[in-house]
Structure formats: C-alpha cells, structure tokens
Rosetta silent file (secondary structure, phi, psi, omega in degrees, C-alpha in Angstrom):
SEQUENCE: MEKIKAAIIGLGRIASLLEDDTLREKPCTHAGAITANPDCKLVCGCDTDKDRCRLFAEKWQVPVYADAKEMLHIHKPQIVSIATHPDSHYHYCRLAKEAGVPVIICEKPLADNIREAQKIVRLANNGTVIITNHERRYSEDYIRIKSIIKEEKLGKLLSIRAVLYMGITKRLVDVFWHDGTHLADAIMFLTGGVLKHKRRWGAKLTSKEGTAWLEGYIPSKKNIPVIIEVGAARDHLVFEIEFSCEKGRLRIGNGIFEVYESAPSPYAENFRSLKNTGEAFIGPTGYFANMIKDAAACVKDPNRQPISSAQDGLRVIEYLNSVGTWRGHA
SCORE:     score description
SCORE:     0.000 S_00000001
   1 L     0.000  135.201 -179.200  -34.461   -8.167   -3.284 S_00000001
   2 L   -68.533  137.672 -177.364  -34.469   -6.090   -0.102 S_00000001
   3 L   -72.283  153.133  178.117  -31.341   -4.003    0.352 S_00000001
   4 E   -76.171  126.943 -178.448  -28.845   -4.680    3.143 S_00000001
   5 E   -82.713  130.460 -178.256  -29.250   -2.151    5.950 S_00000001
   6 E  -127.543  144.348  179.211  -26.024   -0.414    6.998 S_00000001
   7 E  -132.950  161.311 -179.461  -25.221    1.967    9.856 S_00000001
   8 E  -130.170  133.817  173.884  -22.169    3.946   10.930 S_00000001
   9 E  -111.545  119.946 -173.929  -20.863    4.669   14.430 S_00000001
  10 L    96.017  105.600 -168.994  -18.514    7.653   14.504 S_00000001
  11 L  -110.939   41.443 -178.510  -19.366   10.315   11.922 S_00000001
  12 L   -91.720 -141.611 -171.179  -16.017   11.992   11.321 S_00000001
  13 L   -60.882  -57.686 -173.665  -13.568   12.146    8.410 S_00000001
  14 L   -74.060  -19.306  177.860  -13.425    8.523    7.273 S_00000001
  15 L   -77.849  -37.861 -171.642  -17.124    8.009    7.946 S_00000001
  16 L  -155.781  -43.849 -166.895  -18.375   10.919    5.851 S_00000001
  17 H   -62.745  -34.119 -178.339  -16.456   14.209    5.818 S_00000001
  18 H   -66.811  -14.218  178.641  -13.713   13.168    3.364 S_00000001
  19 H   -63.614  -17.670  178.577  -16.357   12.670    0.684 S_00000001
  20 H   -86.667   -4.759  176.983  -16.196   16.460    0.208 S_00000001
  21 L   -72.704  113.985 -173.368  -12.500   16.290   -0.758 S_00000001
  22 L   -70.221  -17.156 -176.239  -12.596   17.103   -4.473 S_00000001
  23 L   -93.724  -17.425 -176.154   -9.265   15.384   -5.200 S_00000001
  24 L   -79.631  147.163  172.004   -9.940   11.981   -3.669 S_00000001
  25 L   -61.859  137.727  179.599  -11.206    8.985   -5.602 S_00000001
  26 L  -107.792  144.647   -4.754  -14.868    8.431   -4.828 S_00000001
  27 L   -75.246  153.494 -179.197  -16.231    6.810   -2.820 S_00000001
  28 L  -132.066   14.936  178.095  -13.659    7.480   -0.099 S_00000001
  29 L  -139.638  167.914  177.589  -15.768    7.105    3.041 S_00000001
  30 H   -63.964  -45.850 -179.048  -18.001    4.513    4.645 S_00000001
  31 H   -64.606  -42.866  179.230  -21.138    6.522    3.918 S_00000001
  32 H   -62.141  -41.599 -179.300  -20.109    7.182    0.331 S_00000001
  33 H   -69.709  -39.397  179.457  -19.330    3.521   -0.325 S_00000001
  34 H   -63.293  -47.700 -176.818  -22.552    2.282    1.268 S_00000001
  35 H   -70.042  -23.793  178.877  -24.754    4.650   -0.720 S_00000001
  36 H   -82.746  -15.334 -177.185  -22.890    3.819   -3.944 S_00000001
  37 L   -86.426  124.252 -176.230  -23.403    0.068   -3.510 S_00000001
  38 L   -67.103  -17.104 -179.705  -26.603   -1.161   -5.194 S_00000001
  39 L   -91.939   -7.478 -172.465  -27.060   -3.928   -2.615 S_00000001
  40 E  -119.560  159.241  177.309  -26.833   -1.664    0.423 S_00000001
  41 E  -140.250  124.444  175.594  -28.808    1.112    2.047 S_00000001
  42 E   -76.341  120.143 -174.236  -27.508    3.603    4.616 S_00000001
  43 E  -110.086  -20.962 -177.300  -30.194    3.734    7.313 S_00000001
  44 E  -172.614  169.997  177.164  -28.661    5.682   10.222 S_00000001
  45 E  -145.933  163.095 -177.020  -25.602    7.075   11.964 S_00000001
  46 E  -144.359  135.648  174.514  -24.369    7.657   15.497 S_00000001
  47 L  -161.871  149.544  177.820  -21.983   10.110   17.157 S_00000001
  48 L   -83.662  -10.831  178.598  -21.753   11.887   20.501 S_00000001
  49 L   -88.715  119.385 -175.600  -20.776   15.119   18.699 S_00000001
  50 H   -65.177  -37.678 -179.475  -23.903   17.150   17.866 S_00000001
  51 H   -66.323  -41.171  178.621  -22.284   19.054   14.975 S_00000001
  52 H   -65.634  -38.771  176.653  -21.136   15.868   13.291 S_00000001
  53 H   -61.340  -43.989 -178.934  -24.593   14.382   13.698 S_00000001
  54 H   -62.487  -47.645 -179.377  -26.147   17.457   12.129 S_00000001
  55 H   -61.884  -42.369 -179.271  -23.762   17.459    9.152 S_00000001
  56 H   -63.951  -45.327 -179.508  -24.232   13.725    8.606 S_00000001
  57 H   -63.571  -39.403  179.671  -28.023   13.953    8.728 S_00000001
  58 H   -67.382  -40.942 -175.620  -28.051   16.872    6.302 S_00000001
  59 H   -75.047  -41.800 -171.201  -25.729   15.201    3.800 S_00000001
  60 H  -106.788   -5.591  174.737  -27.132   11.664    3.818 S_00000001
  61 L    56.349   49.833  176.402  -30.740   12.316    4.836 S_00000001
  62 L  -133.829  157.908  177.294  -30.879    9.607    7.502 S_00000001
  63 L   -68.558  149.619  179.701  -31.694    9.679   11.237 S_00000001
  64 E  -126.212  155.774 -175.684  -28.808   10.124   13.682 S_00000001
  65 E  -137.855  153.871  172.923  -28.344    9.099   17.295 S_00000001
  66 L   -93.802  -18.764 -177.410  -26.086    9.896   20.242 S_00000001
  67 L  -113.705  116.071 -175.950  -26.557    6.416   21.712 S_00000001
  68 H   -67.406  -38.747 -179.112  -25.284    3.464   19.663 S_00000001
  69 H   -61.990  -41.544  177.839  -27.206    0.847   21.612 S_00000001
  70 H   -63.224  -45.583 -179.704  -30.477    2.677   20.937 S_00000001
  71 H   -60.326  -45.447 -179.364  -29.681    3.004   17.243 S_00000001
  72 H   -63.559  -38.121 -179.694  -28.844   -0.686   16.890 S_00000001
  73 H   -67.259  -40.588 -176.043  -32.042   -1.693   18.685 S_00000001
  74 H   -74.759  -45.289 -169.545  -34.290    0.505   16.535 S_00000001
  75 H   -98.816  -20.651  178.747  -32.799   -0.095   13.059 S_00000001
  76 L    47.150   58.498 -179.791  -31.274   -3.589   13.367 S_00000001
  77 L   -68.135  154.770  177.716  -28.611   -3.010   10.671 S_00000001
  78 L   -96.493  -20.299  172.879  -26.892   -5.935    8.978 S_00000001
  79 E  -127.967  131.596  173.900  -23.635   -4.023    8.455 S_00000001
  80 E  -126.335  123.133  174.201  -22.172   -1.626   11.023 S_00000001
  81 E   -94.457  127.695  178.685  -19.084    0.478   10.297 S_00000001
  82 E  -107.145  109.888 -175.315  -17.180    1.548   13.402 S_00000001
  83 L  -122.370   42.959  179.166  -15.198    4.710   12.671 S_00000001
  84 L   -99.307 -175.798  176.923  -14.437    5.902   16.193 S_00000001
  85 L   -67.025  150.298 -175.393  -11.107    6.242   18.015 S_00000001
  86 H   -56.779  -31.162 -177.356   -9.209    2.954   18.460 S_00000001
  87 H   -70.896   -8.571  178.034   -9.673    2.895   22.237 S_00000001
  88 H  -110.142    1.176 -174.959  -13.438    2.506   21.748 S_00000001
  89 H   -61.137  -44.779 -179.034  -13.383   -0.121   18.976 S_00000001
  90 H   -63.269  -42.341 -179.698  -13.867   -3.117   21.251 S_00000001
  91 H   -55.799  -47.704 -176.899  -16.758   -1.433   23.072 S_00000001
  92 H   -76.860  -32.608  174.055  -18.676   -0.788   19.853 S_00000001
  93 H   -61.910  -41.550  179.502  -17.774   -4.140   18.292 S_00000001
  94 H   -65.686  -42.142  177.358  -19.187   -5.831   21.388 S_00000001
  95 H   -59.504  -44.678 -179.681  -22.378   -3.728   21.254 S_00000001
  96 H   -65.305  -41.123  177.053  -22.859   -4.644   17.597 S_00000001
  97 H   -60.375  -46.533 -179.090  -22.197   -8.318   18.320 S_00000001
  98 H   -65.494  -27.697  178.612  -24.721   -8.314   21.167 S_00000001
  99 L   -82.286   -1.941  177.567  -27.266   -6.629   18.873 S_00000001
 100 L    81.689   21.650  178.062  -26.904   -9.509   16.397 S_00000001
 101 L   -70.776  123.484 -175.873  -25.182   -7.542   13.619 S_00000001
 102 L   -74.481  -30.732 -178.249  -23.788  -10.159   11.201 S_00000001
 103 E  -131.206  123.195  178.841  -21.013   -8.005    9.652 S_00000001
 104 E  -116.039  128.702  174.941  -18.963   -5.396   11.502 S_00000001
 105 E  -105.112  121.100 -178.492  -16.450   -3.159    9.726 S_00000001
 106 E  -113.159  128.256  177.649  -13.831   -1.772   12.113 S_00000001
 107 E   -63.573  156.144  174.949  -11.515    1.069   11.149 S_00000001
 108 L   -81.744  156.701  -14.904   -7.788    0.596   11.530 S_00000001
 109 L   -66.760  155.662 -174.538   -5.973    0.175   13.808 S_00000001
 110 L   -55.660  -37.100  177.292   -8.151   -2.634   15.108 S_00000001
 111 L  -157.013  179.115 -179.830   -7.561   -1.487   18.700 S_00000001
 112 L   -98.753    4.739  173.945   -5.097    0.573   20.721 S_00000001
 113 L  -161.022  164.902 -175.559   -3.442   -2.454   22.351 S_00000001
 114 H   -63.452  -41.985 -176.600   -3.001   -6.187   21.829 S_00000001
 115 H   -59.486  -45.577  179.744   -5.384   -7.248   24.596 S_00000001
 116 H   -67.669  -38.107  178.211   -8.305   -5.301   23.121 S_00000001
 117 H   -62.573  -41.183  177.848   -7.452   -6.490   19.596 S_00000001
 118 H   -63.331  -37.817  178.454   -7.491  -10.102   20.777 S_00000001
 119 H   -65.338  -37.108  177.679  -10.898   -9.548   22.378 S_00000001
 120 H   -66.354  -41.877  178.444  -12.227   -8.189   19.071 S_00000001
 121 H   -59.307  -39.383 -179.167  -10.885  -11.243   17.229 S_00000001
 122 H   -68.124  -22.797  176.615  -12.723  -13.502   19.680 S_00000001
 123 H   -71.652  -22.742 -175.176  -15.977  -11.698   18.853 S_00000001
 124 L   -81.962   72.534  177.206  -15.619  -12.781   15.226 S_00000001
 125 L  -159.158  173.677  176.728  -17.371  -16.145   15.524 S_00000001
 126 L    48.727   54.399  174.743  -20.796  -17.757   15.646 S_00000001
 127 L    89.212    4.413  178.127  -22.330  -15.768   12.815 S_00000001
 128 L  -114.557  123.285  175.720  -20.358  -12.544   13.285 S_00000001
 129 E  -106.034  132.548  175.831  -17.827  -11.396   10.659 S_00000001
 130 E  -119.097  122.570  178.811  -15.445   -8.566   11.528 S_00000001
 131 E  -103.348  130.489  171.311  -13.636   -6.748    8.729 S_00000001
 132 E   -92.228  127.564 -176.386  -10.610   -4.550    9.450 S_00000001
 133 E   -80.043   68.466  167.573  -10.574   -1.629    7.035 S_00000001
 134 L   -88.852   90.627 -163.329   -7.050   -2.060    5.714 S_00000001
 135 H   -63.675  -24.030 -177.184   -8.120   -0.466    2.464 S_00000001
 136 H   -71.761  -17.680  172.622   -5.163   -1.444    0.304 S_00000001
 137 H   -65.447  -20.745 -177.955   -6.276   -5.082    0.403 S_00000001
 138 H  -104.140   -0.379 -173.907   -9.254   -3.894   -1.655 S_00000001
 139 L   -88.751  126.440 -172.629   -7.333   -1.591   -4.011 S_00000001
 140 H   -61.874  -32.180  179.015   -7.012   -2.869   -7.588 S_00000001
 141 H   -69.174  -38.965  176.097   -3.477   -1.510   -8.087 S_00000001
 142 H   -68.865  -36.544  178.206   -2.220   -3.363   -5.004 S_00000001
 143 H   -63.048  -37.615  177.815   -4.071   -6.485   -6.088 S_00000001
 144 H   -67.399  -42.589  177.753   -2.227   -6.361   -9.429 S_00000001
 145 H   -61.640  -40.106  178.513    1.151   -5.977   -7.714 S_00000001
 146 H   -58.864  -41.366 -179.156    0.305   -8.935   -5.476 S_00000001
 147 H   -66.965  -36.757  178.537   -0.335  -11.117   -8.528 S_00000001
 148 H   -63.614  -43.238  179.264    3.022  -10.140  -10.076 S_00000001
 149 H   -66.978  -47.499 -176.478    4.833  -11.117   -6.877 S_00000001
 150 H   -63.050  -40.851 -178.421    2.866  -14.324   -6.345 S_00000001
 151 L   -83.510   -0.144  178.806    3.308  -15.506   -9.934 S_00000001
 152 L    52.709   43.847  179.738    7.016  -14.584   -9.809 S_00000001
 153 L   -65.551  -22.776  175.839    6.761  -12.708  -13.100 S_00000001
 154 L  -114.424   23.925 -177.132   10.017  -10.944  -12.162 S_00000001
 155 L    84.854 -170.817 -176.933   11.532  -13.946  -10.426 S_00000001
 156 L   -71.093  145.406  175.472   11.715  -14.533   -6.698 S_00000001
 157 E   -74.448  130.322 -175.207   11.205  -11.672   -4.234 S_00000001
 158 E  -112.763  -33.067 -179.166   14.524  -10.886   -2.527 S_00000001
 159 E  -161.593  162.363 -177.827   14.026   -7.750   -0.404 S_00000001
 160 E  -134.874  136.052  172.372   11.571   -4.984    0.510 S_00000001
 161 E  -127.027  141.418 -179.369   12.062   -1.288    1.238 S_00000001
 162 E  -139.766  151.237 -179.117    9.322    1.073    2.380 S_00000001
 163 E  -132.248  137.082  179.234    9.058    4.795    3.150 S_00000001
 164 E  -138.662  110.504  170.150    6.526    6.628    5.305 S_00000001
 165 E  -122.081  133.733 -178.663    6.393   10.418    5.748 S_00000001
 166 E  -139.935   45.358  171.980    3.146   11.952    6.981 S_00000001
 167 L   118.369  169.496 -169.810    3.684   15.624    7.747 S_00000001
 168 L   -96.013  -15.891 -173.112    5.918   18.156    9.431 S_00000001
 169 L  -111.507   -7.644 -173.343    4.489   18.356   12.970 S_00000001
 170 L   -87.487  147.493  171.667    3.792   14.738   13.960 S_00000001
 171 L   -69.948  152.480  179.055    5.916   12.516   16.181 S_00000001
 172 H   -58.254  -40.238 -178.759    7.354    9.441   14.515 S_00000001
 173 H   -62.590  -37.156 -179.721    5.349    7.178   16.820 S_00000001
 174 H   -73.502  -35.662  175.061    2.110    8.879   15.781 S_00000001
 175 H   -61.088  -47.008 -176.354    3.010    8.685   12.092 S_00000001
 176 H   -73.019  -33.506  179.344    3.703    4.978   12.386 S_00000001
 177 H   -68.427  -40.517 -174.713    0.690    4.288   14.595 S_00000001
 178 H   -80.629  -47.809 -175.452   -1.745    6.074   12.265 S_00000001
 179 L  -110.531  -17.636  174.421   -0.426    5.194    8.798 S_00000001
 180 H   -65.021  -22.373  174.181    2.157    2.528    9.575 S_00000001
 181 H   -59.064  -46.142  178.249   -0.824    0.251   10.157 S_00000001
 182 H   -65.819  -40.577 -177.507   -1.597    0.479    6.440 S_00000001
 183 H   -64.684  -48.393 -179.554    2.076    0.110    5.500 S_00000001
 184 H   -62.847  -43.313 -179.022    2.646   -2.999    7.614 S_00000001
 185 H   -67.269  -37.522  179.188   -0.583   -4.614    6.470 S_00000001
 186 H   -62.081  -40.709  178.129    0.152   -3.832    2.807 S_00000001
 187 H   -62.500  -42.665  179.603    3.523   -5.575    3.089 S_00000001
 188 H   -67.774  -41.119  179.236    1.865   -8.629    4.635 S_00000001
 189 H   -63.233  -46.239 -174.721   -0.951   -8.638    2.080 S_00000001
 190 H   -70.828  -29.306 -179.166    1.356   -8.303   -0.920 S_00000001
 191 H   -96.739  -18.791 -175.296    3.781  -10.990    0.224 S_00000001
 192 L    74.480   13.971 -179.208    1.293  -13.349    1.855 S_00000001
 193 L  -116.547 -178.490  179.216    3.570  -13.469    4.905 S_00000001
 194 L  -110.961  117.861 -177.102    3.651  -12.113    8.458 S_00000001
 195 L   -69.101  128.337  179.265    5.956   -9.130    8.998 S_00000001
 196 E  -115.929  144.358 -179.953    8.387   -9.631   11.882 S_00000001
 197 E   -95.643  142.084  179.475   10.465   -6.959   13.653 S_00000001
 198 E  -115.279  -55.489  178.914   14.201   -7.373   14.253 S_00000001
 199 E  -162.958  166.457  176.208   15.639   -4.022   15.376 S_00000001
 200 E  -138.602  154.057  177.978   15.372   -0.252   14.954 S_00000001
 201 E  -151.377  175.709 -178.090   17.827    2.624   14.928 S_00000001
 202 E    96.841 -146.725 -176.609   18.015    6.325   14.146 S_00000001
 203 L   -63.913  150.635  174.329   15.750    8.963   15.668 S_00000001
 204 L   -66.512  146.770 -177.740   13.720    8.208   18.782 S_00000001
 205 L   -66.656  -20.201  177.796   10.106    7.356   18.056 S_00000001
 206 L   -83.310   -3.190 -177.280    8.978   10.208   20.304 S_00000001
 207 L   -77.312  152.423  173.857   10.851   12.705   18.126 S_00000001
 208 L  -103.916   12.304  176.546    9.198   15.186   15.767 S_00000001
 209 L  -147.073  164.395  178.734   12.259   15.304   13.528 S_00000001
 210 L    87.397 -167.918 -174.955   14.727   12.949   11.932 S_00000001
 211 E  -136.304  135.445  172.400   14.333    9.413   10.656 S_00000001
 212 E  -108.377  141.010  179.282   13.836    6.041   12.316 S_00000001
 213 E  -114.407  128.707 -178.905   14.823    2.852   10.532 S_00000001
 214 E  -115.274  119.099  179.629   12.973   -0.377   11.233 S_00000001
 215 E  -102.090  131.517  178.693   14.585   -3.642   10.199 S_00000001
 216 E  -149.920 -162.493 -179.503   12.439   -6.723    9.877 S_00000001
 217 E  -163.432  158.356  170.328   11.744   -9.727    7.693 S_00000001
 218 E  -103.058  116.274 -177.672    9.098  -11.929    6.146 S_00000001
 219 L   -60.812  134.745  175.430    9.710  -15.515    7.332 S_00000001
 220 L  -163.757 -174.696  177.437   10.417  -18.014    4.542 S_00000001
 221 L   -56.137  -42.518  170.442   13.027  -20.635    3.636 S_00000001
 222 L  -120.401  102.174 -174.759   15.317  -17.674    3.058 S_00000001
 223 L   -47.617  133.870 -179.877   13.903  -14.833    5.151 S_00000001
 224 E   -89.316  114.103 -178.103   13.010  -11.813    3.020 S_00000001
 225 E   -68.941  144.205  179.745   14.606   -8.696    4.591 S_00000001
 226 E  -130.766  129.169  174.257   12.436   -5.612    5.102 S_00000001
 227 E  -120.995  127.083  178.339   13.625   -2.059    5.799 S_00000001
 228 E  -118.950  126.985  175.958   11.098    0.652    6.670 S_00000001
 229 E  -101.574  121.491  177.008   12.048    4.339    6.847 S_00000001
 230 E  -115.300  116.856 -173.931    9.748    6.484    9.008 S_00000001
 231 E  -117.362  144.605  175.251   10.468   10.188    8.722 S_00000001
 232 L  -115.621  173.875  176.012    9.269   13.298   10.528 S_00000001
 233 L    65.320   17.026  172.652    9.629   17.048    9.825 S_00000001
 234 L   -92.925  143.276  179.842    8.869   16.599    6.119 S_00000001
 235 L   -91.879   17.650 -177.063    6.363   19.009    4.590 S_00000001
 236 L  -140.673  165.048 -179.273    5.071   16.309    2.241 S_00000001
 237 E  -105.601  134.274  175.230    3.451   12.889    2.359 S_00000001
 238 E  -137.261  127.865  175.134    5.145    9.719    1.122 S_00000001
 239 E  -139.461  104.656 -177.951    3.731    6.206    1.305 S_00000001
 240 E  -151.938  152.924  178.555    5.542    3.716   -0.897 S_00000001
 241 E  -132.554  134.927  178.934    6.859    0.160   -0.982 S_00000001
 242 E  -118.984  130.723  179.878    9.584   -1.192   -3.263 S_00000001
 243 E  -113.247  119.884  177.984   10.017   -4.892   -4.003 S_00000001
 244 E   -97.313  123.443 -177.917   13.358   -6.067   -5.360 S_00000001
 245 E  -119.035  171.615 -178.803   13.158   -9.307   -7.343 S_00000001
 246 L   -56.539  -38.573 -172.153   15.631  -11.498   -9.233 S_00000001
 247 L  -124.431   24.723  178.564   14.705  -10.006  -12.590 S_00000001
 248 E   168.308 -168.495 -176.790   13.172   -6.642  -11.782 S_00000001
 249 E  -147.444  145.234  177.145   11.647   -4.215   -9.319 S_00000001
 250 E  -122.497  141.431  173.052    8.150   -3.084   -8.320 S_00000001
 251 E  -131.295  131.584  179.999    7.103    0.203   -6.691 S_00000001
 252 E  -139.335  143.690  178.989    3.627    0.840   -5.316 S_00000001
 253 E   172.152 -165.185  179.649    2.264    3.661   -3.182 S_00000001
 254 L   -66.431  109.190 -178.737    0.266    6.857   -3.186 S_00000001
 255 L    75.857   12.953 -176.087    0.240    7.867   -6.841 S_00000001
 256 E  -124.465  129.175  169.966    2.915    5.271   -7.670 S_00000001
 257 E  -151.106  103.529 -175.372    2.664    2.154   -9.816 S_00000001
 258 E  -134.925  137.511  176.794    5.931    1.146  -11.502 S_00000001
 259 E  -126.538  121.851  177.524    7.216   -2.107  -12.953 S_00000001
 260 E  -115.974  142.472  176.339   10.868   -2.471  -13.973 S_00000001
 261 E  -129.531  154.577  179.832   12.404   -5.500  -15.642 S_00000001
 262 E   -69.390  136.965  179.275   15.963   -6.559  -16.326 S_00000001
 263 E  -150.922  158.099  176.487   17.226   -5.783  -19.863 S_00000001
 264 E   -52.359  133.200 -174.243   20.591   -5.439  -21.628 S_00000001
 265 L   -71.080  135.150  174.271   22.192   -2.257  -20.342 S_00000001
 266 L   -83.289   -0.407 -173.881   22.371    0.758  -22.702 S_00000001
 267 L  -108.404  -21.625 -177.310   25.275    2.090  -20.601 S_00000001
 268 L  -155.080  140.104  179.876   27.783   -0.778  -20.505 S_00000001
 269 L   -69.011  146.150  175.412   28.467   -3.948  -22.491 S_00000001
 270 L    64.126   22.974  173.788   27.722   -7.314  -20.907 S_00000001
 271 L  -125.160  161.099  175.719   25.657   -5.778  -18.118 S_00000001
 272 E  -119.313  144.510  178.217   21.949   -5.632  -17.459 S_00000001
 273 E  -125.314  171.487  176.549   19.985   -2.663  -16.135 S_00000001
 274 E   -90.891  133.395 -179.462   16.430   -2.077  -15.002 S_00000001
 275 E  -122.259  130.137  177.094   14.036   -0.784  -17.630 S_00000001
 276 E   -66.369  123.580 -177.457   10.607    0.677  -16.889 S_00000001
 277 L   -72.898  -15.532 -176.305    8.117   -1.548  -18.718 S_00000001
 278 L    83.518   -4.003  177.468    5.657    1.321  -19.052 S_00000001
 279 L   -63.468  131.218 -177.328    2.962   -0.761  -17.391 S_00000001
 280 L  -132.304  163.167  173.052    0.663    1.615  -15.550 S_00000001
 281 L  -109.667  118.488 -178.341   -2.451    1.521  -13.467 S_00000001
 282 L  -122.332  135.122  178.237   -5.199    3.703  -14.896 S_00000001
 283 L   110.958  171.782 -178.793   -8.655    4.104  -13.479 S_00000001
 284 L   -66.076  145.532  178.660  -10.248    3.945  -10.058 S_00000001
 285 L   -81.884  -23.849 -179.911   -8.756    1.567   -7.508 S_00000001
 286 L    69.481   23.647 -170.938  -12.143    0.811   -5.960 S_00000001
 287 H   -62.652  -37.998  177.475  -10.567    0.624   -2.526 S_00000001
 288 H   -87.358  -38.640  178.669  -13.669    1.646   -0.576 S_00000001
 289 H   -60.278  -41.973 -179.376  -16.233    0.303   -3.031 S_00000001
 290 H   -69.407  -30.948  177.863  -14.607   -3.149   -2.958 S_00000001
 291 H   -65.907  -45.548  178.569  -14.534   -3.165    0.839 S_00000001
 292 H   -67.703  -34.138  176.268  -18.291   -2.598    1.087 S_00000001
 293 H   -61.671  -40.594  176.852  -18.811   -5.169   -1.663 S_00000001
 294 H   -63.882  -42.788  179.260  -16.896   -7.673    0.481 S_00000001
 295 H   -62.523  -43.565  178.749  -19.026   -6.785    3.516 S_00000001
 296 H   -63.029  -39.576  178.642  -22.254   -7.259    1.549 S_00000001
 297 H   -64.594  -34.057  178.107  -21.017  -10.633    0.275 S_00000001
 298 H   -70.574  -30.751  174.697  -20.330  -11.689    3.883 S_00000001
 299 H   -66.124  -44.297 -178.183  -23.921  -10.800    4.821 S_00000001
 300 H   -68.980  -33.827 -178.908  -25.221  -12.962    1.983 S_00000001
 301 L  -126.287   95.429 -177.236  -22.835  -15.832    2.795 S_00000001
 302 L   -59.626  -18.567 -179.798  -22.171  -16.199    6.550 S_00000001
 303 L   -89.978   -3.594 -178.873  -19.418  -18.741    5.825 S_00000001
 304 L   -69.227  138.760  173.585  -17.426  -16.345    3.654 S_00000001
 305 L   -92.925  125.378 -177.887  -14.012  -15.280    4.924 S_00000001
 306 L   -68.076  155.877  179.870  -13.478  -11.524    4.473 S_00000001
 307 L   -66.977  -33.310  178.533  -10.535  -10.244    2.447 S_00000001
 308 L  -126.986   99.855 -170.812   -9.387   -8.177    5.431 S_00000001
 309 E   -93.369  172.668  173.109  -10.223   -9.964    8.675 S_00000001
 310 H   -63.222  -34.843  177.974   -9.994   -9.121   12.370 S_00000001
 311 H   -63.081  -38.299  175.536   -7.077  -11.560   12.515 S_00000001
 312 H   -62.288  -40.069  177.703   -5.280   -9.486    9.888 S_00000001
 313 H   -63.969  -38.939  178.290   -5.871   -6.445   12.058 S_00000001
 314 H   -64.340  -40.455 -179.550   -4.424   -8.244   15.092 S_00000001
 315 H   -59.548  -37.344  178.342   -1.256   -9.188   13.179 S_00000001
 316 H   -67.094  -43.802  178.643   -0.601   -5.500   12.511 S_00000001
 317 H   -60.652  -39.846  178.218   -1.106   -4.619   16.188 S_00000001
 318 H   -62.827  -40.146  178.383    1.329   -7.391   17.131 S_00000001
 319 H   -66.268  -47.287  179.718    3.908   -5.935   14.745 S_00000001
 320 H   -57.039  -41.171 -179.936    3.429   -2.381   16.037 S_00000001
 321 H   -65.031  -40.018 -178.910    3.877   -3.624   19.585 S_00000001
 322 H   -67.141  -29.825  177.692    7.085   -5.487   18.707 S_00000001
 323 H   -73.075  -31.094 -176.404    8.519   -2.303   17.173 S_00000001
 324 L    90.793   41.387 -175.250    7.682   -0.354   20.338 S_00000001
 325 L   -94.762   10.568  178.712    5.419    2.228   18.732 S_00000001
 326 L   -69.488  142.339 -177.512    3.087    2.758   21.676 S_00000001
 327 L   -55.733  134.756 -178.713    2.824    6.397   22.657 S_00000001
 328 L    99.705  -15.437  177.765    5.374    7.327   25.282 S_00000001
 329 L   -78.029  153.382  179.689    7.972    4.820   24.089 S_00000001
 330 L   -82.963    0.000    0.000   11.394    6.105   23.064 S_00000001
C-alpha cells in the first residue's frame, strides 16, 4: 500500500528541532512522528527562514520551500502539519484546504482570536478534517485518568485544582496563552465537559511576578468547581491537575501520575485518609505518535471524527477570551 504523503509548514521547535532534545520522549515533533509512522512518509517542508529550511533538509533529507502554495501544488500531500505562529494559522489552513489536502494538523492555539478560530472551524467540512494538536488528548497516561473519572472508580468528581508555572521571565498572560491552552483543553478532555470562566483575582495578567487565580466550573447537574493557579517568577515548570472525588484523588501532569483512594486512617480512629494506591504509569505516552496515527486514520476514513478537532481548539480559545488573557489585558 502506498504511504500517506505528509508535509510541514513552519520548521521550528515543534516541527523538528525538539527531536534533538535528549530528555524528551520520542517522537516529540511533527517530523519525528511522521517518519516513525509506518503508514506515512514525510515528503517536504516549508519555512520563510533559510536557516530552518537548511537544518530541516539536512536532518530529514526532503526538499524544502519558502512558498507554501508552491509546495502544496508540487507535492500534493494528504496530511499537512501547520506549526507556524497562531496569527498565520488560518492563512495556511485555507491554503491547504484550497489545495485539496484532506487532513490538516494545526498547532495550538488554533488561532490568536475567536474570529480566526471560527473561520478555521468552518474550513473543516466537505472532505477536510482539521486536527488541533492538543497533545494530551493522545497521551496514554491522560487517557487512563479519563477512564478512571468516567467510570467513577473513585466515586463522583467533586472539584478540580490546577497549577501552571512556566518560567521566571514570562508574563502571566503569555504563560496562560502558550501553555494554558493545553491545561484548559486537558481539563475539558478529562471531564468530557466545557470549561467555563467565573472570575479571577490576584496578580494582574500583564505581571511578570505573583500569582493569578482563575475560578471556573464544568457545567453539570451540580456544577464542578475549577480553580487554576497561574504563577510567574518561578524558576521551574509545573503543569498539573488534581481531581477530588468522593472516594479518592487523582493527580496528573508533567512527570506526575498518582491515584489515591480512601482507606481507614492510620492516624485517628473512626476516620478515613487518602492512601496512594501505588498505581503508576510506566512507558511511553505516545502523545505525538498517537496524534499522527489519528491523522492517518482520518485520511483512510474521511468520515472519521478526529480525537482532537478544530471545534475542540475553538472551545479553548473561547475560554481564554472569557478569562481575558489577550495580550495587553490587565
């Protein structure tokens, strides 16, 4: 069977360069995942930066272009990954759609504003599938946590707390815009609900220090409260979500997979405490490999709904907008 032809627009970190990070799970880029998938073949790349084109061509041994329209016309790829800045996502999604590309993978955030995100969602019809690369939807450890919540193995979900720190020099708004997209989408994916914003307090979002607190909820018969802490001026990275349930607690995040269940307390009679079950996640998460596998399956079956859709990407943009995380906001 002939392999599915794949191309990449935007040849930076997430497209290729991070594959050289010796500590990251592989594959961890679009190019790495495409070349690792037995059903796919990387045929070309495109970037306006000459150095990035040179590095990409040397590493992956494929032709590179400065003009995306030319590349699409010559190679006619069936999968196109768009790994450019958010303000250009709609432009390249539209070019790929017009070129007849059946599956488009768009990096997060889907766009830099709601209007552009809505336009991208409208492109996803009549034989065109658009995947938003919210990678935790494809990560096996998150998928396991989702099943625990859905099956109510620890009883009903009662509340959610999340923490996001992403460096010492970034403004809170930039931290939340860049990585809060993943955090918000992970909460929605794991609960199966749509995250809603209620209010925020603490440090201003334009600040490079302090902490902002975002209060929200997942709509249900009894709304599930959500608190997100976004911190600046930390010299370390933290990305984690905690789910409090009737009979236990779950924690998931970067390097974190913990399951606690209620048990008779060893500290006081007639009380119960939380005990770590010892359940762990060992092995690769497959977060990038599974995403490309989903894209290939969508090429083979045009009626397939992707695991992470353009609509999912729009929901995150809607949440970010409701919080007031656009650059320049207080």
